[in-house]
Backbone as a printed PyTorch tensor [residue, N CA C, xyz], in Angstrom:
tensor([[[ 10.2060, -10.5490, -12.6160],
         [  9.0060, -10.1510, -11.8760],
         [  9.3670,  -9.3100, -10.6510]],

        [[ 10.4460,  -9.7420,  -9.9450],
         [ 10.8620,  -9.0100,  -8.7560],
         [ 11.3360,  -7.6120,  -9.1190]],

        [[ 12.0930,  -7.4980, -10.2370],
         [ 12.5940,  -6.2010, -10.6750],
         [ 11.4600,  -5.2690, -11.0570]],

        [[ 10.4460,  -5.8150, -11.7440],
         [  9.2800,  -5.0050, -12.1300],
         [  8.5400,  -4.5470, -10.8810]],

        [[  8.4020,  -5.4320,  -9.9010],
         [  7.7310,  -5.0770,  -8.6430],
         [  8.4480,  -3.9270,  -7.9630]],

        [[  9.7810,  -3.9970,  -7.9290],
         [ 10.5600,  -2.9330,  -7.3000],
         [ 10.3910,  -1.6150,  -8.0520]],

        [[ 10.3260,  -1.6920,  -9.3680],
         [ 10.1230,  -0.4810, -10.1770],
         [  8.7560,   0.1260,  -9.9130]],

        [[  7.7350,  -0.7200,  -9.7930],
         [  6.3820,  -0.2340,  -9.5080],
         [  6.3370,   0.4530,  -8.1520]],

        [[  6.9840,  -0.1450,  -7.1560],
         [  7.0280,   0.4700,  -5.8300],
         [  7.6980,   1.8380,  -5.8890]],

        [[  8.7520,   1.9410,  -6.6950],
         [  9.4180,   3.2450,  -6.8340],
         [  8.5230,   4.2420,  -7.5660]],

        [[  7.7120,   3.7680,  -8.5100],
         [  6.7980,   4.6780,  -9.2090],
         [  5.8420,   5.3550,  -8.2330]],

        [[  5.3790,   4.6030,  -7.2470],
         [  4.4970,   5.1880,  -6.2360],
         [  5.2500,   6.2420,  -5.4190]],

        [[  6.5350,   5.9960,  -5.1570],
         [  7.3500,   6.9820,  -4.4420],
         [  7.5620,   8.2230,  -5.2940]],

        [[  7.8020,   8.0160,  -6.5830],
         [  7.9520,   9.1550,  -7.4950],
         [  6.6590,   9.9820,  -7.5230]],

        [[  5.5490,   9.2850,  -7.5500],
         [  4.2560,   9.9750,  -7.5930],
         [  4.0430,  10.8280,  -6.3470]],

        [[  4.3600,  10.2780,  -5.1720],
         [  4.2090,  11.0400,  -3.9320],
         [  5.1080,  12.2780,  -3.9390]],

        [[  6.3330,  12.0950,  -4.4550],
         [  7.2520,  13.2280,  -4.5280],
         [  6.7230,  14.3030,  -5.4750]],

        [[  6.1390,  13.8860,  -6.5810],
         [  5.5520,  14.8470,  -7.5250],
         [  4.4090,  15.6260,  -6.8880]],

        [[  3.5700,  14.9180,  -6.1290],
         [  2.4430,  15.5840,  -5.4710],
         [  2.9440,  16.6270,  -4.4790]],

        [[  3.9830,  16.2620,  -3.7150],
         [  4.5540,  17.2230,  -2.7570],
         [  5.1730,  18.4120,  -3.4910]],

        [[  5.8470,  18.1240,  -4.6050],
         [  6.4900,  19.1900,  -5.3770],
         [  5.4540,  20.1430,  -5.9680]],

        [[  4.3440,  19.5750,  -6.4280],
         [  3.2830,  20.4050,  -7.0000],
         [  2.6970,  21.3410,  -5.9440]],

        [[  2.5530,  20.8450,  -4.7240],
         [  2.0340,  21.6800,  -3.6330],
         [  2.9760,  22.8350,  -3.3230]],

        [[  4.2640,  22.6320,  -3.6160],
         [  5.2540,  23.6800,  -3.3900],
         [  5.3620,  24.6320,  -4.5730]],

        [[  4.5720,  24.3840,  -5.6140],
         [  4.5370,  25.2790,  -6.7650],
         [  5.5340,  24.9670,  -7.8630]],

        [[  6.1950,  23.8310,  -7.7870],
         [  7.1670,  23.4720,  -8.8230],
         [  6.4610,  22.9910, -10.0790]],

        [[  6.9840,  23.4050, -11.2330],
         [  6.3810,  23.0310, -12.5120],
         [  7.1980,  21.9710, -13.2510]],

        [[  8.5020,  21.9090, -12.9580],
         [  9.3740,  20.9270, -13.6160],
         [ 10.2480,  20.2280, -12.5820]],

        [[ 10.5440,  18.9590, -12.8430],
         [ 11.3800,  18.1520, -11.9550],
         [ 12.4160,  17.4010, -12.8010]],

        [[ 13.6350,  17.3230, -12.3110],
         [ 14.6830,  16.5890, -13.0030],
         [ 14.8970,  15.2260, -12.3360]],

        [[ 15.4800,  14.3110, -13.0790],
         [ 15.7290,  12.9800, -12.5250],
         [ 16.6500,  13.0540, -11.3070]],

        [[ 17.5460,  14.0300, -11.2850],
         [ 18.4240,  14.2210, -10.1280],
         [ 17.6260,  14.5830,  -8.8790]],

        [[ 16.5380,  15.3350,  -9.0730],
         [ 15.6770,  15.7050,  -7.9350],
         [ 15.0250,  14.4700,  -7.3280]],

        [[ 14.5160,  13.5960,  -8.1970],
         [ 13.9300,  12.3400,  -7.7270],
         [ 14.9720,  11.5190,  -6.9730]],

        [[ 16.1530,  11.4010,  -7.5730],
         [ 17.2200,  10.5800,  -7.0020],
         [ 17.6240,  11.0790,  -5.6160]],

        [[ 17.7970,  12.3930,  -5.4900],
         [ 18.2410,  12.9730,  -4.2260],
         [ 17.2050,  12.7830,  -3.1260]],

        [[ 15.9380,  12.9620,  -3.4580],
         [ 14.8810,  12.8930,  -2.4510],
         [ 14.4650,  11.4730,  -2.1110]],

        [[ 14.7090,  10.5210,  -3.0100],
         [ 14.2470,   9.1560,  -2.7790],
         [ 15.3830,   8.1710,  -2.5450]],

        [[ 16.6110,   8.6830,  -2.4560],
         [ 17.7360,   7.8280,  -2.1300],
         [ 18.0950,   6.8160,  -3.1980]],

        [[ 17.9750,   7.2100,  -4.4610],
         [ 18.3570,   6.3290,  -5.5670],
         [ 19.2770,   7.1040,  -6.5020]],

        [[ 19.4190,   6.6580,  -7.7350],
         [ 20.2690,   7.3650,  -8.7010],
         [ 19.4210,   7.8800,  -9.8540]],

        [[ 19.9400,   8.9000, -10.5410],
         [ 19.2040,   9.4510, -11.6830],
         [ 19.1000,   8.4060, -12.7940]],

        [[ 20.1120,   7.5440, -12.9000],
         [ 20.0780,   6.4720, -13.9040],
         [ 18.9200,   5.5190, -13.6130]],

        [[ 18.7410,   5.1690, -12.3240],
         [ 17.6530,   4.2740, -11.9390],
         [ 16.2970,   4.9130, -12.2090]],

        [[ 16.1960,   6.2080, -11.9350],
         [ 14.9390,   6.9330, -12.1850],
         [ 14.5780,   6.8620, -13.6640]],

        [[ 15.5240,   7.1840, -14.5250],
         [ 15.2620,   7.1690, -15.9620],
         [ 14.9580,   5.7510, -16.4560]],

        [[ 15.6290,   4.7680, -15.8550],
         [ 15.3740,   3.3740, -16.2360],
         [ 13.9550,   2.9640, -15.8610]],

        [[ 13.5230,   3.3350, -14.6610],
         [ 12.1550,   3.0260, -14.2230],
         [ 11.1350,   3.6610, -15.1590]],

        [[ 11.3810,   4.9120, -15.5030],
         [ 10.4420,   5.6160, -16.3720],
         [ 10.4020,   4.9960, -17.7670]],

        [[ 11.5600,   4.5770, -18.2720],
         [ 11.6040,   4.0030, -19.6190],
         [ 10.8670,   2.6630, -19.6830]],

        [[ 10.9100,   1.8910, -18.5840],
         [ 10.2100,   0.5990, -18.5460],
         [  8.7240,   0.7820, -18.8090]],

        [[  8.1770,   1.8720, -18.2950],
         [  6.7330,   2.1020, -18.4130],
         [  6.3920,   3.1770, -19.4460]],

        [[  7.3870,   3.5680, -20.2510],
         [  7.1250,   4.5070, -21.3340],
         [  6.8450,   5.9230, -20.8870]],

        [[  7.3700,   6.3260, -19.7320],
         [  7.1620,   7.6810, -19.2330],
         [  8.2150,   8.5950, -19.8490]],

        [[  7.7720,   9.7040, -20.4040],
         [  8.6750,  10.5620, -21.1720],
         [  8.9690,  11.8780, -20.4650]],

        [[ 10.1180,  12.4530, -20.8200],
         [ 10.5060,  13.7600, -20.2990],
         [ 11.6110,  14.3330, -21.1570]],

        [[ 12.0210,  15.5490, -20.8440],
         [ 13.0800,  16.2220, -21.5840],
         [ 14.3260,  16.2990, -20.7040]],

        [[ 15.4530,  15.7760, -21.2150],
         [ 16.6650,  15.7070, -20.4020],
         [ 17.1230,  17.0830, -19.9420]],

        [[ 16.9580,  18.0970, -20.7850],
         [ 17.3980,  19.4450, -20.4260],
         [ 16.3520,  20.1990, -19.6220]],

        [[ 15.1080,  20.0980, -20.0430],
         [ 14.0380,  20.8530, -19.3790],
         [ 13.4230,  20.0970, -18.2080]],

        [[ 13.7680,  18.8210, -18.0860],
         [ 13.2080,  18.0310, -16.9980],
         [ 11.8310,  17.4970, -17.3270]],

        [[ 11.1640,  17.0090, -16.3160],
         [  9.8160,  16.4640, -16.4640],
         [  8.7940,  17.5050, -16.0060]],

        [[  7.7970,  17.7440, -16.8340],
         [  6.7120,  18.6340, -16.4350],
         [  5.8830,  17.9290, -15.3550]],

        [[  5.7420,  18.5700, -14.2030],
         [  5.0970,  17.9410, -13.0560],
         [  3.6880,  17.4500, -13.3810]],

        [[  2.8590,  18.3210, -13.9320],
         [  1.4730,  17.9400, -14.2300],
         [  1.4040,  16.8240, -15.2620]],

        [[  2.2530,  16.9190, -16.2770],
         [  2.2350,  15.9210, -17.3450],
         [  2.7060,  14.5550, -16.8440]],

        [[  3.7950,  14.5520, -16.0710],
         [  4.3170,  13.2860, -15.5480],
         [  3.3680,  12.6810, -14.5230]],

        [[  2.7450,  13.5350, -13.7330],
         [  1.7820,  13.0410, -12.7400],
         [  0.6030,  12.3620, -13.4180]],

        [[  0.1560,  12.9330, -14.5370],
         [ -0.9360,  12.3260, -15.3010],
         [ -0.5080,  10.9660, -15.8660]],

        [[  0.7220,  10.9020, -16.3920],
         [  1.2250,   9.6390, -16.9350],
         [  1.3300,   8.5720, -15.8430]],

        [[  1.8220,   8.9710, -14.6700],
         [  1.9480,   8.0310, -13.5590],
         [  0.5810,   7.5520, -13.0890]],

        [[ -0.3830,   8.4560, -13.0420],
         [ -1.7370,   8.0770, -12.6420],
         [ -2.3270,   7.0440, -13.6000]],

        [[ -2.0170,   7.2000, -14.8790],
         [ -2.5040,   6.2390, -15.8760],
         [ -1.8320,   4.8770, -15.6910]],

        [[ -0.5110,   4.8980, -15.5210],
         [  0.2400,   3.6480, -15.3590],
         [ -0.1740,   2.9180, -14.0800]],

        [[ -0.3370,   3.6770, -13.0000],
         [ -0.6450,   3.0900, -11.6930],
         [ -2.1430,   2.9280, -11.4560]],

        [[ -2.9320,   3.2180, -12.5040],
         [ -4.3890,   3.0200, -12.4440],
         [ -5.0200,   3.8000, -11.2850]],

        [[ -4.6530,   5.0800, -11.2010],
         [ -5.1790,   5.9300, -10.1370],
         [ -6.3420,   6.7930, -10.6230]],

        [[ -6.9650,   6.4020, -11.7280],
         [ -8.0420,   7.1990, -12.3130],
         [ -9.3560,   7.0510, -11.5510]],

        [[ -9.4540,   6.0460, -10.6930],
         [-10.6770,   5.8780,  -9.9060],
         [-10.3470,   5.3200,  -8.5300]],

        [[-11.2250,   5.5930,  -7.5650],
         [-10.9890,   5.1190,  -6.2080],
         [-11.1380,   3.6070,  -6.1280]],

        [[-10.3180,   2.9930,  -5.2880],
         [-10.4110,   1.5670,  -5.0480],
         [-10.8840,   1.3250,  -3.6140]],

        [[-11.8790,   0.4780,  -3.5000],
         [-12.4500,   0.1960,  -2.1860],
         [-11.6260,  -0.8640,  -1.4620]],

        [[-11.4530,  -0.6610,  -0.1590],
         [-10.6530,  -1.5570,   0.6670],
         [-11.4500,  -1.9450,   1.9110]],

        [[-11.3110,  -3.2180,   2.3340],
         [-11.9030,  -3.6420,   3.6020],
         [-10.7810,  -4.1060,   4.5330]],

        [[-11.0230,  -3.9480,   5.8310],
         [-10.0600,  -4.3640,   6.8490],
         [-10.7050,  -5.4100,   7.7410]],

        [[-10.0390,  -6.5240,   7.9300],
         [-10.5240,  -7.5390,   8.8610],
         [ -9.6690,  -7.4720,  10.1160]],

        [[-10.3080,  -7.1070,  11.2140],
         [ -9.6060,  -6.8900,  12.4690],
         [ -9.7340,  -5.4380,  12.8800]],

        [[-10.5690,  -5.1630,  13.8780],
         [-10.8090,  -3.7800,  14.3080],
         [-10.0550,  -3.4720,  15.5950]],

        [[ -8.8900,  -4.1100,  15.7720],
         [ -8.0520,  -3.8410,  16.9390],
         [ -7.2080,  -2.6050,  16.7180]],

        [[ -6.0720,  -2.5360,  17.3930],
         [ -5.2350,  -1.3340,  17.3290],
         [ -4.7370,  -1.0390,  15.9170]],

        [[ -4.2660,  -2.0700,  15.2040],
         [ -3.7610,  -1.8530,  13.8410],
         [ -4.8930,  -1.4460,  12.9130]],

        [[ -6.0110,  -2.1620,  12.9740],
         [ -7.1420,  -1.8540,  12.1190],
         [ -7.6480,  -0.4340,  12.3150]],

        [[ -7.7630,  -0.0010,  13.5750],
         [ -8.2400,   1.3480,  13.8770],
         [ -7.2500,   2.4040,  13.3960]],

        [[ -5.9610,   2.1160,  13.5650],
         [ -4.9420,   3.0690,  13.1250],
         [ -4.9840,   3.2490,  11.6120]],

        [[ -5.1390,   2.1510,  10.8770],
         [ -5.2160,   2.2190,   9.4220],
         [ -6.4500,   2.9770,   8.9620]],

        [[ -7.5450,   2.7810,   9.6900],
         [ -8.8000,   3.4410,   9.3370],
         [ -8.6570,   4.9650,   9.4220]],

        [[ -7.8280,   5.4310,  10.3490],
         [ -7.6800,   6.8750,  10.5640],
         [ -6.5830,   7.4960,   9.6940]],

        [[ -5.8660,   6.6760,   8.9390],
         [ -4.7390,   7.1750,   8.1540],
         [ -5.2200,   7.9170,   6.9130]],

        [[ -4.9340,   9.2200,   6.8360],
         [ -5.4080,  10.0510,   5.7230],
         [ -4.7110,   9.7420,   4.4060]],

        [[ -3.5230,   9.1320,   4.4770],
         [ -2.7690,   8.8600,   3.2640],
         [ -3.4880,   7.9480,   2.2920]],

        [[ -4.3670,   7.0790,   2.7980],
         [ -5.1230,   6.1970,   1.9080],
         [ -6.0250,   6.9890,   0.9740]],

        [[ -6.7030,   7.9780,   1.5350],
         [ -7.6020,   8.8010,   0.7090],
         [ -6.8160,   9.5600,  -0.3470]],

        [[ -5.6520,  10.0730,   0.0380],
         [ -4.8110,  10.8000,  -0.9180],
         [ -4.3310,   9.8820,  -2.0340]],

        [[ -4.2030,   8.5870,  -1.7300],
         [ -3.7550,   7.6220,  -2.7260],
         [ -4.8870,   6.9970,  -3.5140]],

        [[ -6.1020,   7.4930,  -3.3340],
         [ -7.2390,   6.9720,  -4.0760],
         [ -7.8160,   5.6870,  -3.5080]],

        [[ -7.5120,   5.4010,  -2.2300],
         [ -8.0250,   4.2030,  -1.5760],
         [ -9.0780,   4.5900,  -0.5430]],

        [[-10.1910,   3.8830,  -0.5640],
         [-11.2910,   4.1870,   0.3560],
         [-11.6160,   2.9590,   1.2110]],

        [[-11.4110,   3.0780,   2.5150],
         [-11.7740,   1.9900,   3.4260],
         [-13.2820,   2.0430,   3.6300]],

        [[-13.9740,   1.0180,   3.1640],
         [-15.4330,   1.0430,   3.1730],
         [-16.0390,   0.2440,   4.3220]],

        [[-15.2510,  -0.6210,   4.9710],
         [-15.7850,  -1.3890,   6.0960],
         [-14.6680,  -2.1060,   6.8430]],

        [[-14.9120,  -2.3260,   8.1380],
         [-14.0490,  -3.1660,   8.9550],
         [-14.8780,  -4.3470,   9.4370]],

        [[-14.1880,  -5.4300,   9.7650],
         [-14.8820,  -6.6290,  10.2450],
         [-14.1700,  -7.1690,  11.4800]],

        [[-14.9760,  -7.6350,  12.4550],
         [-14.3980,  -8.1700,  13.6850],
         [-15.3800,  -9.1580,  14.3000]],

        [[-14.8400, -10.1950,  14.9540],
         [-15.7130, -11.1900,  15.5710],
         [-16.1030, -10.8140,  16.9990]],

        [[-15.5960,  -9.6820,  17.5020],
         [-15.9570,  -9.1940,  18.8370],
         [-17.1720,  -8.2860,  18.7270]],

        [[-18.2610,  -8.7020,  19.3230],
         [-19.5130,  -7.9340,  19.2300],
         [-19.3660,  -6.5350,  19.8280]],

        [[-18.4420,  -6.3680,  20.7830],
         [-18.2460,  -5.0590,  21.4090],
         [-17.6010,  -4.0710,  20.4370]],

        [[-16.8600,  -4.5950,  19.4830],
         [-16.1880,  -3.7290,  18.5110],
         [-17.0830,  -3.3790,  17.3310]],

        [[-18.1470,  -4.1470,  17.1350],
         [-19.0160,  -3.9670,  15.9690],
         [-19.9170,  -2.7370,  16.1200]],

        [[-20.0560,  -2.0140,  15.0230],
         [-20.9050,  -0.8230,  15.0110],
         [-21.3070,  -0.5360,  13.5680]],

        [[-22.4890,  -0.9510,  13.1870],
         [-22.9460,  -0.8050,  11.8040],
         [-23.2120,   0.6520,  11.4270]],

        [[-23.3670,   1.5280,  12.4230],
         [-23.6640,   2.9320,  12.1380],
         [-22.3990,   3.7820,  12.0330]],

        [[-21.2580,   3.1940,  12.3620],
         [-19.9990,   3.9390,  12.2750],
         [-19.6310,   4.1960,  10.8130]],

        [[-18.7460,   5.1490,  10.5940],
         [-18.2800,   5.4540,   9.2340],
         [-16.7660,   5.3470,   9.1930]],

        [[-16.2220,   4.3030,   8.5810],
         [-16.9240,   3.1580,   7.9710],
         [-17.4770,   2.2160,   9.0350]],

        [[-18.4560,   1.4050,   8.6790],
         [-19.0690,   0.5010,   9.6540],
         [-18.1180,  -0.6220,  10.0740]],

        [[-18.2820,  -1.0910,  11.3060],
         [-17.5400,  -2.2570,  11.7920],
         [-18.5420,  -3.4040,  11.8810]],

        [[-18.4150,  -4.3660,  10.9860],
         [-19.4100,  -5.4170,  10.8280],
         [-18.9260,  -6.7440,  11.4180]],

        [[-19.8710,  -7.6480,  11.6000],
         [-19.5490,  -8.9810,  12.1020],
         [-18.7800,  -9.7570,  11.0430]],

        [[-17.9150, -10.6380,  11.4820],
         [-17.1020, -11.4180,  10.5640],
         [-17.9680, -12.2830,   9.6500]],

        [[-19.1470, -12.6690,  10.1190],
         [-20.0590, -13.4850,   9.3140],
         [-20.5450, -12.7450,   8.0680]],

        [[-20.4340, -11.4270,   8.0740],
         [-20.8860, -10.6230,   6.9440],
         [-19.7960, -10.4010,   5.9020]],

        [[-18.5960, -10.8950,   6.1700],
         [-17.4380, -10.6180,   5.3180],
         [-17.6430, -11.0800,   3.8810]],

        [[-17.9760, -12.3450,   3.6890],
         [-18.1170, -12.8990,   2.3420],
         [-19.1650, -12.1320,   1.5380]],

        [[-20.3500, -11.9570,   2.1290],
         [-21.4360, -11.2870,   1.4170],
         [-21.0970,  -9.8570,   1.0490]],

        [[-20.4350,  -9.1220,   1.9610],
         [-20.0890,  -7.7180,   1.7030],
         [-19.1000,  -7.6060,   0.5560]],

        [[-18.0520,  -8.4390,   0.5850],
         [-17.0470,  -8.4110,  -0.4800],
         [-17.6840,  -8.7320,  -1.8260]],

        [[-18.4740,  -9.7730,  -1.8450],
         [-19.1010, -10.2370,  -3.0760],
         [-20.0720,  -9.2180,  -3.6440]],

        [[-20.9040,  -8.6560,  -2.7990],
         [-21.9280,  -7.7020,  -3.2490],
         [-21.3310,  -6.3740,  -3.7230]],

        [[-20.2330,  -5.9540,  -3.0560],
         [-19.6530,  -4.6470,  -3.3730],
         [-18.4390,  -4.7270,  -4.3000]],

        [[-18.1470,  -5.9410,  -4.8010],
         [-17.0450,  -6.1390,  -5.7570],
         [-15.7200,  -5.5980,  -5.2160]],

        [[-15.4200,  -5.8950,  -3.9640],
         [-14.1720,  -5.4410,  -3.3450],
         [-13.0210,  -6.3410,  -3.7980]],

        [[-11.8980,  -5.7330,  -4.1470],
         [-10.7360,  -6.4940,  -4.6080],
         [ -9.5130,  -6.3760,  -3.6950]],

        [[ -9.5400,  -5.3940,  -2.7900],
         [ -8.3960,  -5.1770,  -1.9030],
         [ -8.7940,  -5.3560,  -0.4470]],

        [[ -7.9210,  -6.0120,   0.3150],
         [ -8.2210,  -6.2320,   1.7190],
         [ -6.9930,  -6.1150,   2.6010]],

        [[ -7.2350,  -5.9160,   3.8840],
         [ -6.1800,  -5.8670,   4.8920],
         [ -6.5120,  -6.8870,   5.9700]],

        [[ -5.5300,  -7.6920,   6.3360],
         [ -5.7070,  -8.6710,   7.4050],
         [ -4.9510,  -8.1850,   8.6300]],

        [[ -5.6870,  -7.9070,   9.7030],
         [ -5.0920,  -7.4230,  10.9500],
         [ -5.6600,  -8.2160,  12.1190]],

        [[ -5.5800,  -9.5430,  11.9920],
         [ -6.1170, -10.4410,  13.0090],
         [ -4.9740, -11.2870,  13.5760]],

        [[ -5.1960, -11.9820,  14.7200],
         [ -4.1570, -12.8750,  15.2510],
         [ -3.7760, -13.9500,  14.2370]],

        [[ -2.5490, -14.4570,  14.3390],
         [ -2.0180, -15.3910,  13.3470],
         [ -2.8670, -16.6410,  13.1780]],

        [[ -3.5080, -17.1070,  14.2560],
         [ -4.2650, -18.3530,  14.1790],
         [ -5.5800, -18.2020,  13.4070]],

        [[ -5.9900, -16.9540,  13.1440],
         [ -7.2270, -16.7160,  12.3900],
         [ -6.9670, -16.2470,  10.9700]],

        [[ -5.7200, -15.8810,  10.6740],
         [ -5.3990, -15.2090,   9.4170],
         [ -5.6800, -16.0520,   8.1790]],

        [[ -5.2970, -17.3340,   8.1820],
         [ -5.4910, -18.1700,   6.9960],
         [ -6.9680, -18.3570,   6.6810]],

        [[ -7.7740, -18.5520,   7.7080],
         [ -9.2110, -18.7150,   7.4990],
         [ -9.8220, -17.4470,   6.9120]],

        [[ -9.3800, -16.2960,   7.4190],
         [ -9.8620, -15.0140,   6.8990],
         [ -9.4640, -14.8540,   5.4370]],

        [[ -8.2170, -15.1840,   5.1210],
         [ -7.7540, -15.0680,   3.7390],
         [ -8.5410, -15.9800,   2.8120]],

        [[ -8.8190, -17.1900,   3.2440],
         [ -9.5790, -18.1340,   2.4200],
         [-10.9610, -17.5690,   2.0710]],

        [[-11.6020, -16.9600,   3.0560],
         [-12.9180, -16.3530,   2.8170],
         [-12.7960, -15.1980,   1.8330]],

        [[-11.7710, -14.3830,   2.0150],
         [-11.5490, -13.2420,   1.1280],
         [-11.3870, -13.6930,  -0.3250]],

        [[-10.5610, -14.7220,  -0.5130],
         [-10.2940, -15.2120,  -1.8640],
         [-11.5680, -15.7440,  -2.5100]],

        [[-12.3380, -16.5250,  -1.7690],
         [-13.5940, -17.0780,  -2.2860],
         [-14.5880, -15.9710,  -2.6490]],

        [[-14.5430, -14.8780,  -1.8790],
         [-15.5000, -13.7860,  -2.0960],
         [-15.1000, -12.8730,  -3.2500]],

        [[-13.8150, -12.8870,  -3.6590],
         [-13.4130, -12.0660,  -4.7920],
         [-12.2470, -11.1340,  -4.5660]],

        [[-11.6600, -11.1530,  -3.3630],
         [-10.4840, -10.3110,  -3.1040],
         [ -9.3170, -10.7880,  -3.9720]],

        [[ -8.5580,  -9.8220,  -4.5300],
         [ -7.4400, -10.1540,  -5.4280],
         [ -6.0710,  -9.9180,  -4.7900]],

        [[ -6.0290,  -9.1360,  -3.7130],
         [ -4.7550,  -8.8490,  -3.0730],
         [ -4.9650,  -8.3320,  -1.6640]],

        [[ -4.0050,  -8.6470,  -0.7720],
         [ -4.1390,  -8.2010,   0.6160],
         [ -2.8080,  -7.6950,   1.1680]],

        [[ -2.9420,  -6.8330,   2.1630],
         [ -1.8090,  -6.4770,   3.0120],
         [ -2.0090,  -7.2610,   4.3090]],

        [[ -1.0290,  -8.0800,   4.6440],
         [ -1.1660,  -8.9840,   5.7820],
         [ -0.3010,  -8.5460,   6.9570]],

        [[ -0.9430,  -8.2000,   8.0740],
         [ -0.2260,  -7.8130,   9.2890],
         [ -0.1010,  -8.9640,  10.2700]],

        [[ -0.7040, -10.1050,   9.9700],
         [ -0.5750, -11.2680,  10.8450],
         [  0.8170, -11.8630,  10.6920]],

        [[  1.4800, -12.2150,  11.8010],
         [  2.8610, -12.7330,  11.7210],
         [  2.9210, -14.1850,  11.2930]],

        [[  2.4590, -14.4470,  10.0850],
         [  2.4410, -15.8170,   9.5660],
         [  2.4490, -15.7800,   8.0430]],

        [[  3.1020, -16.7510,   7.4190],
         [  3.1100, -16.8580,   5.9570],
         [  1.8180, -17.5320,   5.5140]],

        [[  1.0240, -16.8290,   4.7360],
         [ -0.2810, -17.3410,   4.3130],
         [ -0.1920, -18.0300,   2.9540]],

        [[ -1.0500, -19.0190,   2.7600],
         [ -1.0850, -19.7610,   1.4970],
         [ -2.1690, -19.1810,   0.6010]],

        [[ -1.8000, -18.9100,  -0.6540],
         [ -2.7450, -18.3120,  -1.5960],
         [ -2.4040, -18.7750,  -3.0040]],

        [[ -3.3490, -18.6610,  -3.9470],
         [ -3.0850, -19.0280,  -5.3520],
         [ -1.9620, -18.1810,  -5.9440]],

        [[ -1.3520, -18.6670,  -7.0200],
         [ -0.2340, -17.9700,  -7.6450],
         [ -0.6410, -16.6060,  -8.2000]],

        [[ -1.8850, -16.4650,  -8.6220],
         [ -2.3250, -15.2020,  -9.2090],
         [ -2.8850, -14.2430,  -8.1590]],

        [[ -2.5740, -14.5040,  -6.8900],
         [ -3.0450, -13.6600,  -5.7920],
         [ -1.8470, -12.9260,  -5.2040]],

        [[ -2.0230, -11.6280,  -4.8590],
         [ -0.9000, -10.8260,  -4.3710],
         [ -1.0220, -10.5900,  -2.8680]],

        [[  0.0460, -10.9260,  -2.1340],
         [  0.0910, -10.6930,  -0.6900],
         [  1.3270,  -9.8770,  -0.3470]],

        [[  1.1370,  -8.8370,   0.4380],
         [  2.2530,  -8.0480,   0.9530],
         [  2.2760,  -8.2270,   2.4720]],

        [[  3.2840,  -8.9550,   2.9760],
         [  3.3860,  -9.2280,   4.4070],
         [  4.0520,  -8.0690,   5.1340]],

        [[  3.4300,  -7.6330,   6.2400],
         [  3.9590,  -6.5390,   7.0520],
         [  4.0830,  -7.0260,   8.4930]],

        [[  5.1740,  -7.6950,   8.8060],
         [  5.3920,  -8.1870,  10.1670],
         [  6.1050,  -7.0990,  10.9640]],

        [[  5.3210,  -6.2780,  11.6600],
         [  5.8680,  -5.1220,  12.3550],
         [  6.8520,  -5.5210,  13.4490]],

        [[  6.5840,  -6.6260,  14.1190],
         [  7.4570,  -7.0940,  15.1950],
         [  8.8500,  -7.4050,  14.6610]],

        [[  8.9180,  -8.1800,  13.5840],
         [ 10.2090,  -8.5500,  13.0120],
         [ 10.9160,  -7.3270,  12.4260]],

        [[ 10.1550,  -6.4310,  11.7950],
         [ 10.7540,  -5.2230,  11.2340],
         [ 11.4330,  -4.4030,  12.3230]],

        [[ 10.7480,  -4.2290,  13.4570],
         [ 11.3180,  -3.4400,  14.5450],
         [ 12.4880,  -4.1700,  15.2010]],

        [[ 12.3700,  -5.4860,  15.3450],
         [ 13.4670,  -6.2690,  15.9080],
         [ 14.7210,  -6.1840,  15.0390]],

        [[ 14.5310,  -6.2080,  13.7140],
         [ 15.6780,  -6.1220,  12.8070],
         [ 16.3490,  -4.7570,  12.9120]],

        [[ 15.5510,  -3.7050,  13.0690],
         [ 16.1260,  -2.3670,  13.2470],
         [ 16.9420,  -2.3170,  14.5330]],

        [[ 16.3900,  -2.9080,  15.6070],
         [ 17.0960,  -2.9410,  16.8890],
         [ 18.4230,  -3.6820,  16.7600]],

        [[ 18.4160,  -4.7640,  15.9990],
         [ 19.6440,  -5.5470,  15.7900],
         [ 20.7180,  -4.7040,  15.1050]],

        [[ 20.3340,  -4.0210,  14.0330],
         [ 21.3070,  -3.2390,  13.2860],
         [ 21.7870,  -2.0230,  14.0760]],

        [[ 20.9100,  -1.4580,  14.9090],
         [ 21.3260,  -0.3500,  15.7730],
         [ 22.4020,  -0.8220,  16.7450]],

        [[ 22.1970,  -2.0010,  17.3380],
         [ 23.1920,  -2.5560,  18.2540],
         [ 24.4970,  -2.8700,  17.5260]],

        [[ 24.3890,  -3.3660,  16.2850],
         [ 25.5780,  -3.6730,  15.4970],
         [ 26.3810,  -2.4130,  15.2110]],

        [[ 25.6850,  -1.3100,  14.9290],
         [ 26.3810,  -0.0460,  14.6630],
         [ 27.1000,   0.4420,  15.9050]],

        [[ 26.4850,   0.2590,  17.0610],
         [ 27.1120,   0.6950,  18.3210],
         [ 28.4060,  -0.0720,  18.5610]],

        [[ 28.4070,  -1.3660,  18.2850],
         [ 29.6020,  -2.1910,  18.4910],
         [ 30.7470,  -1.7550,  17.5770]],

        [[ 30.3850,  -1.3560,  16.3410],
         [ 31.4150,  -0.9340,  15.3940],
         [ 32.0670,   0.3690,  15.8170]],

        [[ 31.2780,   1.2280,  16.4880],
         [ 31.7970,   2.5350,  16.8930],
         [ 32.6980,   2.4350,  18.1100]],

        [[ 32.5060,   1.3950,  18.9270],
         [ 33.3120,   1.2640,  20.1440],
         [ 34.6320,   0.5580,  19.8840]]])
């Protein structure tokens, strides 16, 4: 399962590289091109593609348009997916303004916050009261969510999301959340990520001295 997850994550990276290559006017891409730009090996690229039945020509390479279509089918990018964000603070606002979501077929349709000063139903997307979370998810058949609230509120928010119909979340709260086995959570602890980078930077400095 972990290996398949890693392959899927790389497929999204391959897709982004293809989109950039297409904008540059390239019609064919070789596995070596993927490997060089994404920091992997051509063997790994071909292995990832073979797992999902993606085809190409070893000599002529992969046709950009054709491979992009295959990746879109595999990654289910044929239609937009609606996303909601709980927490309209700094992280929530930053995510709302990120253009990459739209390019990836993701549409943020609403934010939710328990601070009345942050709420604005006329905004695009609207910032709604937390009490409206369950009803909005249920009525609009939302399956993807983002949690950007303090750690002490995160589990309660997740529980509501699950009951309402959310199938997977990106969690920015610095806490391990409890969820059913068939539920997908991607934890993004920015504090720990940055601290770990700082640690390794200091370690590199010590090695050089």
